[in-house]
C-alpha positions as CSV (number, residue, x, y, z in Angstrom):
1,X,-67.4,29.2,-46.2
2,X,-65.4,31.8,-48.2
3,X,-61.6,32.0,-47.9
4,X,-61.6,35.1,-45.7
5,X,-64.1,33.5,-43.2
6,X,-62.0,30.3,-43.2
7,X,-58.8,32.2,-42.5
8,X,-60.6,34.2,-39.8
9,X,-61.8,31.0,-38.1
10,X,-58.4,29.3,-38.3
11,X,-56.7,32.4,-36.9
12,X,-58.9,32.7,-33.8
13,X,-58.8,28.9,-33.3
14,X,-54.9,29.1,-33.2
15,X,-55.1,32.0,-30.8
16,X,-57.5,30.2,-28.5
17,X,-55.5,26.9,-28.5
18,X,-52.2,28.8,-28.1
19,X,-53.5,30.7,-25.0
20,X,-55.0,27.7,-23.4
21,X,-52.1,25.3,-24.0
22,X,-49.5,27.9,-23.0
23,X,-51.2,28.5,-19.7
24,X,-51.7,24.8,-19.0
25,X,-48.0,24.0,-19.7
26,X,-46.9,27.1,-17.8
27,X,-48.6,25.6,-14.7
28,X,-46.4,22.5,-15.0
29,X,-43.3,24.7,-15.8
30,X,-43.8,27.2,-13.0
31,X,-44.4,24.6,-10.2
32,X,-41.5,22.3,-11.5
33,X,-39.1,25.2,-11.3
34,X,-40.3,26.3,-7.9
35,X,-39.8,22.7,-6.6
36,X,-36.2,22.5,-8.0
37,X,-36.8,20.3,-11.1
38,X,-34.8,21.2,-14.1
39,X,-37.0,22.0,-17.1
40,X,-35.2,21.3,-20.4
41,X,-37.8,22.5,-22.9
42,X,-41.0,24.5,-22.9
43,X,-42.8,24.0,-26.2
44,X,-46.0,25.5,-27.6
45,X,-47.0,23.3,-30.5
46,X,-45.6,20.1,-31.9
47,X,-43.5,19.2,-35.0
48,X,-41.0,21.4,-36.8
49,X,-39.5,24.2,-34.7
50,X,-40.3,27.6,-36.0
51,X,-38.7,29.7,-33.2
52,X,-36.4,28.8,-30.3
53,X,-34.6,30.7,-27.5
54,X,-32.2,29.4,-24.9
55,X,-30.1,31.8,-22.8
56,X,-27.5,29.2,-22.0
57,X,-26.9,25.4,-22.5
58,X,-28.0,24.8,-18.8
59,X,-31.2,26.9,-19.0
60,X,-34.7,26.1,-20.4
61,X,-35.2,26.0,-24.2
62,X,-38.3,27.9,-25.3
63,X,-39.9,26.6,-28.5
64,X,-42.7,27.6,-30.9
65,X,-43.5,24.7,-33.2
66,X,-45.5,24.3,-36.4
67,X,-48.5,22.3,-35.2
68,X,-50.5,24.5,-32.7
69,X,-52.7,21.7,-31.3
70,X,-50.9,21.2,-28.0
71,X,-47.6,21.6,-26.2
72,X,-45.4,20.1,-23.6
73,X,-42.8,20.7,-20.9
74,X,-39.8,18.4,-21.0
75,X,-38.1,17.9,-17.6
76,X,-34.9,16.2,-16.6
77,X,-35.9,12.5,-16.1
78,X,-33.9,9.3,-15.9
79,X,-36.7,7.4,-17.6
80,X,-36.3,9.5,-20.7
81,X,-32.5,9.7,-21.0
82,X,-29.3,9.2,-18.9
83,X,-28.8,11.8,-16.3
84,X,-25.3,12.8,-15.0
85,X,-24.9,11.9,-11.3
86,X,-24.4,15.6,-10.3
87,X,-27.8,16.5,-11.9
88,X,-29.8,13.6,-10.3
89,X,-31.3,15.9,-7.5
90,X,-32.9,18.0,-10.2
91,X,-34.5,15.0,-12.1
92,X,-38.3,14.7,-12.0
93,X,-38.4,11.0,-11.2
94,X,-36.2,11.6,-8.1
95,X,-38.6,14.1,-6.5
96,X,-40.8,13.2,-3.5
97,X,-44.3,12.0,-4.3
98,X,-45.9,15.2,-3.1
99,X,-43.7,17.3,-5.4
100,X,-44.4,15.1,-8.5
101,X,-48.2,15.3,-7.7
102,X,-48.1,19.1,-7.4
103,X,-46.2,19.4,-10.7
104,X,-48.7,17.2,-12.6
105,X,-51.7,18.7,-10.9
106,X,-50.5,22.3,-11.8
107,X,-51.5,22.1,-15.5
108,X,-55.2,21.5,-15.0
109,X,-55.4,23.8,-12.0
110,X,-53.8,26.6,-14.0
111,X,-56.6,26.1,-16.7
112,X,-59.2,26.6,-14.0
113,X,-57.4,29.6,-12.6
114,X,-57.3,31.1,-16.1
115,X,-61.0,30.6,-16.4
116,X,-61.5,32.5,-13.1
117,X,-59.3,35.3,-14.3
118,X,-61.1,35.6,-17.7
119,X,-64.6,35.6,-16.1
120,X,-63.3,38.1,-13.5
121,X,-62.0,40.4,-16.3
122,X,-65.3,40.3,-18.1
123,X,-67.4,40.9,-15.0
124,X,-65.3,43.9,-14.0
125,X,-65.1,45.5,-17.5
126,X,-68.8,44.7,-18.4
127,X,-70.5,41.5,-19.4
128,X,-72.7,41.7,-22.4
129,X,-75.7,39.5,-23.1
130,X,-79.3,39.2,-23.9
131,X,-82.0,40.0,-21.3
132,X,-83.8,36.8,-20.4
133,X,-87.2,37.9,-21.6
134,X,-89.1,34.8,-22.7
135,X,-91.4,34.1,-25.6
136,X,-94.7,32.3,-25.2
137,X,-94.0,28.6,-24.3
138,X,-96.0,25.8,-25.8
139,X,-98.5,24.3,-23.4
140,X,-97.1,20.8,-23.6
141,X,-93.7,21.9,-22.4
142,X,-92.5,22.1,-18.8
143,X,-92.4,25.9,-18.9
144,X,-95.9,26.0,-20.4
145,X,-97.2,23.8,-17.6
146,X,-95.5,26.0,-15.0
147,X,-97.5,29.0,-16.2
148,X,-94.8,31.1,-17.8
149,X,-96.2,34.0,-19.9
150,X,-94.8,35.7,-22.9
151,X,-92.6,38.8,-22.1
152,X,-91.8,37.8,-18.6
153,X,-88.2,38.4,-17.6
154,X,-86.4,35.8,-15.5
155,X,-84.7,37.5,-12.5
156,X,-83.6,34.6,-10.3
157,X,-83.5,30.8,-10.2
158,X,-83.5,29.3,-6.7
159,X,-82.2,32.6,-5.4
160,X,-79.4,32.9,-7.9
161,X,-79.5,36.1,-10.0
162,X,-79.6,35.5,-13.8
163,X,-79.1,38.8,-15.6
164,X,-78.5,37.3,-19.0
165,X,-80.0,34.5,-21.1
166,X,-76.9,32.3,-21.0
167,X,-76.9,32.4,-17.2
168,X,-80.5,31.1,-17.3
169,X,-79.7,28.2,-19.6
170,X,-76.6,27.0,-17.8
171,X,-78.2,27.3,-14.4
172,X,-81.3,25.3,-15.5
173,X,-79.2,22.6,-17.2
174,X,-76.8,22.3,-14.2
175,X,-79.7,22.0,-11.9
176,X,-81.1,19.2,-14.0
177,X,-77.8,17.4,-14.0
178,X,-77.7,17.8,-10.2
179,X,-81.0,15.9,-10.1
180,X,-83.0,18.8,-8.7
181,X,-86.7,18.0,-9.3
182,X,-88.1,21.4,-8.5
183,X,-86.8,25.0,-9.2
184,X,-88.3,28.3,-8.0
185,X,-88.0,30.9,-10.8
186,X,-88.6,34.5,-10.0
187,X,-89.9,36.6,-12.9
188,X,-91.2,40.1,-13.7
189,X,-94.0,40.6,-16.1
190,X,-94.3,43.5,-18.6
191,X,-96.3,45.6,-16.1
192,X,-93.5,45.3,-13.5
193,X,-95.3,42.7,-11.3
194,X,-93.2,39.9,-9.8
195,X,-94.2,36.3,-9.7
196,X,-92.7,32.9,-8.8
197,X,-93.0,30.0,-11.3
198,X,-92.2,26.4,-10.2
199,X,-90.3,24.2,-12.8
200,X,-90.6,20.5,-12.1
201,X,-88.0,18.3,-13.8
202,X,-88.5,14.6,-14.3
203,X,-85.7,12.2,-13.6
204,X,-82.8,11.9,-16.1
205,X,-84.1,14.9,-18.0
206,X,-80.6,16.1,-18.8
207,X,-79.7,13.0,-20.8
208,X,-79.4,15.1,-24.0
209,X,-78.8,18.8,-23.8
210,X,-80.7,19.7,-27.0
211,X,-83.6,17.5,-26.1
212,X,-83.6,19.1,-22.6
213,X,-84.1,22.6,-23.9
214,X,-86.8,21.4,-26.3
215,X,-88.7,19.7,-23.5
216,X,-88.2,22.6,-21.2
217,X,-89.8,25.0,-23.7
218,X,-88.2,28.3,-22.6
219,X,-87.2,30.4,-25.5
220,X,-86.3,34.0,-26.0
221,X,-89.0,36.6,-26.7
222,X,-89.4,37.1,-30.4
223,X,-91.0,40.5,-31.0
224,X,-92.8,41.2,-34.2
225,X,-90.3,42.5,-36.7
226,X,-91.1,44.1,-40.0
227,X,-90.1,41.9,-43.0
228,X,-87.2,44.1,-44.0
229,X,-84.1,42.5,-45.6
230,X,-80.7,42.9,-43.8
231,X,-77.7,41.2,-45.1
232,X,-77.8,39.2,-48.4
233,X,-75.3,36.4,-49.0
234,X,-73.8,36.4,-52.5
235,X,-74.2,32.6,-52.9
236,X,-77.9,32.5,-51.9
237,X,-81.2,32.4,-53.7
238,X,-82.1,35.9,-52.5
239,X,-79.0,37.5,-54.2
240,X,-79.6,35.5,-57.4
241,X,-83.2,36.8,-57.5
242,X,-82.1,40.4,-57.1
243,X,-83.2,40.9,-53.5
244,X,-81.2,43.7,-51.7
245,X,-80.7,45.1,-48.2
246,X,-83.5,47.3,-46.9
247,X,-86.1,45.7,-49.3
248,X,-89.5,45.4,-47.6
249,X,-91.4,42.2,-48.4
250,X,-95.0,43.1,-49.3
251,X,-96.4,39.8,-50.4
252,X,-95.5,36.3,-51.6
253,X,-97.7,34.4,-54.0
254,X,-100.4,37.1,-53.4
255,X,-100.3,36.5,-49.6
256,X,-99.7,39.8,-47.7
257,X,-96.6,39.5,-45.4
258,X,-97.1,41.2,-42.0
259,X,-93.9,40.1,-40.2
260,X,-90.5,38.6,-40.6
261,X,-91.4,35.3,-39.0
262,X,-94.3,34.9,-41.4
263,X,-91.9,35.4,-44.3
264,X,-89.4,32.9,-42.7
265,X,-92.2,30.2,-42.5
266,X,-93.2,30.7,-46.1
267,X,-89.6,30.3,-47.3
268,X,-88.9,27.3,-45.1
269,X,-91.9,25.3,-46.5
270,X,-91.1,26.4,-50.1
271,X,-87.8,24.5,-50.7
272,X,-87.2,24.2,-54.4
273,X,-90.5,26.1,-55.2
274,X,-90.5,29.4,-57.0
275,X,-92.1,32.2,-55.0
276,X,-93.5,35.3,-56.7
277,X,-92.6,38.1,-54.4
278,X,-93.5,41.8,-54.3
279,X,-91.0,44.0,-52.6
280,X,-90.8,47.7,-51.9
281,X,-87.5,49.4,-52.6
282,X,-87.1,53.2,-52.2
283,X,-90.8,53.7,-52.3
284,X,-91.2,51.7,-55.5
285,X,-92.8,48.2,-55.7
286,X,-91.3,45.5,-57.9
287,X,-91.9,41.8,-58.6
288,X,-89.2,39.2,-58.0
289,X,-89.1,35.4,-58.5
290,X,-87.2,33.6,-55.7
291,X,-86.6,29.9,-55.5
292,X,-85.4,28.9,-52.0
293,X,-82.6,26.3,-51.9
294,X,-83.3,22.9,-50.3
295,X,-81.3,22.4,-47.1
296,X,-81.3,19.2,-45.0
297,X,-81.8,20.0,-41.3
298,X,-82.6,18.0,-38.2
299,X,-86.3,18.9,-38.8
300,X,-86.2,17.7,-42.4
301,X,-85.7,19.6,-45.7
302,X,-86.2,23.3,-45.4
303,X,-86.0,26.3,-47.8
304,X,-83.3,28.9,-47.4
305,X,-82.6,32.0,-49.4
306,X,-79.5,33.4,-47.8
307,X,-80.8,36.6,-46.3
308,X,-81.2,37.9,-42.8
309,X,-83.5,40.4,-41.1
310,X,-82.8,44.0,-40.5
311,X,-83.4,44.5,-36.8
312,X,-84.3,48.0,-35.6
313,X,-81.6,49.5,-33.4
314,X,-84.0,50.4,-30.6
315,X,-85.1,46.7,-30.4
316,X,-81.4,45.6,-30.0
317,X,-81.0,48.1,-27.2
318,X,-84.1,46.8,-25.5
319,X,-82.9,43.2,-25.5
320,X,-79.2,43.9,-24.8
321,X,-77.9,44.1,-21.3
322,X,-74.5,45.1,-20.0
323,X,-73.6,44.9,-16.3
324,X,-70.4,45.2,-14.2
325,X,-69.5,44.1,-10.7
326,X,-67.1,45.5,-8.1
327,X,-63.7,43.6,-8.1
328,X,-64.4,41.5,-5.0
329,X,-67.9,40.6,-6.0
330,X,-66.7,39.9,-9.6
331,X,-64.1,37.5,-8.3
332,X,-66.6,35.6,-6.2
333,X,-69.0,35.4,-9.2
334,X,-66.1,34.3,-11.4
335,X,-65.2,31.5,-9.0
336,X,-68.8,30.4,-8.8
337,X,-69.1,30.4,-12.6
338,X,-66.0,28.3,-13.0
339,X,-67.1,25.9,-10.3
340,X,-70.6,25.6,-11.9
341,X,-69.1,25.0,-15.4
342,X,-66.6,22.4,-14.0
343,X,-69.2,20.4,-12.1
344,X,-71.6,20.5,-15.1
345,X,-68.8,19.2,-17.4
346,X,-67.9,16.4,-15.0
347,X,-71.5,15.4,-14.6
348,X,-72.2,15.4,-18.3
349,X,-69.1,13.2,-18.8
350,X,-70.3,10.9,-16.1
351,X,-73.8,10.6,-17.7
352,X,-72.1,9.8,-21.1
353,X,-69.9,7.1,-19.6
354,X,-73.0,5.6,-17.9
355,X,-75.0,5.8,-21.1
356,X,-77.4,8.3,-19.7
357,X,-76.4,11.1,-22.1
358,X,-75.8,11.3,-25.8
359,X,-72.3,11.6,-27.2
360,X,-73.7,14.2,-29.5
361,X,-72.9,16.7,-26.7
362,X,-69.2,16.3,-27.5
363,X,-67.4,18.9,-29.6
364,X,-64.2,18.3,-31.5
365,X,-61.6,20.6,-33.1
366,X,-63.8,21.7,-36.0
367,X,-66.7,22.8,-33.7
368,X,-64.3,24.5,-31.4
369,X,-62.7,26.4,-34.4
370,X,-66.2,27.5,-35.5
371,X,-67.1,28.7,-32.1
372,X,-63.8,30.6,-31.8
373,X,-64.5,32.4,-35.1
374,X,-68.2,33.1,-34.3
375,X,-67.5,34.4,-30.8
376,X,-64.7,36.6,-32.1
377,X,-67.2,38.1,-34.6
378,X,-69.5,39.0,-31.7
379,X,-66.8,40.9,-29.8
380,X,-63.9,40.4,-27.4
381,X,-66.2,39.8,-24.4
382,X,-67.8,36.8,-26.1
383,X,-64.4,35.5,-27.2
384,X,-63.0,35.8,-23.7
385,X,-66.0,34.0,-22.2
386,X,-65.5,31.3,-24.9
387,X,-61.8,31.0,-23.9
388,X,-62.9,30.6,-20.2
389,X,-65.4,27.8,-21.0
390,X,-62.8,25.9,-23.1
391,X,-60.2,26.3,-20.5
392,X,-62.5,24.7,-18.0
393,X,-63.1,21.8,-20.3
394,X,-59.4,21.4,-20.9
395,X,-58.7,21.4,-17.2
396,X,-61.5,19.0,-16.3
397,X,-60.7,16.5,-19.1
398,X,-57.0,16.5,-18.1
399,X,-58.0,15.4,-14.6
400,X,-59.7,12.3,-15.8
401,X,-57.9,9.1,-14.6
402,X,-56.9,8.1,-18.2
403,X,-53.3,7.2,-18.7
404,X,-51.4,9.7,-20.9
405,X,-53.5,12.5,-19.4
406,X,-52.4,14.3,-16.2
407,X,-55.2,12.5,-14.4
408,X,-53.7,9.2,-15.3
409,X,-50.4,10.1,-13.7
410,X,-52.2,11.3,-10.6
411,X,-54.0,7.9,-10.5
412,X,-50.6,6.1,-10.5
413,X,-49.4,8.5,-7.7
414,X,-52.4,7.7,-5.7
415,X,-51.7,4.0,-6.0
416,X,-48.1,4.7,-5.1
417,X,-49.2,6.5,-1.9
418,X,-51.4,3.6,-0.9
419,X,-49.0,0.7,-1.6
420,X,-45.8,2.6,-0.6
421,X,-43.9,2.0,-3.8
422,X,-44.2,3.2,-7.5
423,X,-46.3,1.3,-10.0
424,X,-43.9,-0.7,-12.2
425,X,-42.8,0.8,-15.5
426,X,-44.1,-2.2,-17.3
427,X,-47.7,-1.8,-16.0
428,X,-47.5,2.0,-16.6
429,X,-46.4,1.4,-20.2
430,X,-49.3,-1.1,-20.7
431,X,-51.9,1.4,-19.3
432,X,-50.3,4.2,-21.4
433,X,-50.9,2.2,-24.6
434,X,-54.5,1.6,-23.5
435,X,-54.9,5.4,-22.8
436,X,-53.5,6.3,-26.2
437,X,-56.0,3.9,-27.9
438,X,-58.8,5.5,-25.9
439,X,-57.8,9.0,-26.8
440,X,-57.4,8.1,-30.5
441,X,-60.8,6.5,-30.5
442,X,-62.3,9.6,-28.8
443,X,-60.6,11.9,-31.3
444,X,-62.0,9.9,-34.3
445,X,-65.5,10.0,-32.6
446,X,-65.5,13.8,-32.1
447,X,-64.2,14.5,-35.6
448,X,-66.9,12.3,-37.0
449,X,-69.5,14.2,-35.0
450,X,-68.0,17.5,-36.1
451,X,-68.2,16.5,-39.8
452,X,-71.7,15.2,-39.4
453,X,-72.8,18.6,-37.9
454,X,-70.8,20.5,-40.6
455,X,-72.5,18.7,-43.5
456,X,-75.9,19.0,-41.9
């Protein structure tokens, strides 16, 4: 990763975390103020204070700190420091159980509300995606056995419209998590005829997300593209060999090249092997020697040359779809999307806890930073949708009954409601230590998974 790309990724990661954390903490802050609790500090970030503002000694102090990986709202509380008798009615710990519950619950709820607002904005302004036109599935996959045919466009799944490819994927995966064994998929073929295909899912098919999609066998239509070079990376084998943008690959080791995918397959199986290539540049043919670099992947060692395809503009327009919805319909769709993502996240976590799903589905700060940079490259719509998805994850995770998280506090409040008195501070402290240990262990795990993906 070059320095500019690294700075680009870090910038959008900080923007994403800043927006999500600010909205989460604003939920706690706003509800606390409305219920009469004095808020001493509203901080975005941890560590050294970079900027602060406080209107008066009695008002809230607003802080921007150096480490942008979280934030907090500090409220008046006898458990944290002595509180003057005159200020006791404004202390958090003196509030009724319902008020404390509402304040703690507000953070995760505001994350879910933010997701709804972001999805709503995208759907009203215009969502952008890839039309769900499928390629030819392999016969031993579930899609192949269901009779799907190349160039069919998926219109609906169990009556739910799926105008873009990402809607298809999340709907299918969520349905598998729900344990639905059979799905009716409405498609339209190239001639305009409509058909219904039945997908049958075996039990526990959604154990691993990547394996689920492989077994499913649905993939985007991959039209035949001429072997014309697009972008060339400066640190790749293609650049070192003298390959340039708009070069047309004519042959490799005397084998005529008819399509881009044919060229890709030749490169992939030629790791470390020199290819004698004929290219056409500005009407003139020339010979080049290219040695693909060896790269370790999940499928084994493959050759890579650091060059992309030049996709014709009319083909991009054919596959791209943009659609908008009226405000009320967009709001209903945004709520449905948020609910769908939330339930899918909860179910995936449940499967991982029960050992029925792989922890490889987890993403840590490195992966999130990469996704932030990549979606920003694709345009503001993709970045906003990324923010919505991460906001849902943040909201759902914070509702888990783990001490230290908001869900842990809510668990103690539930026990207090049942037994009629608060859980002792000694027991709470013990569970807090357990919760911290769990979170630290989880953080080490996701960072390890991130690094493993990065080096692969």
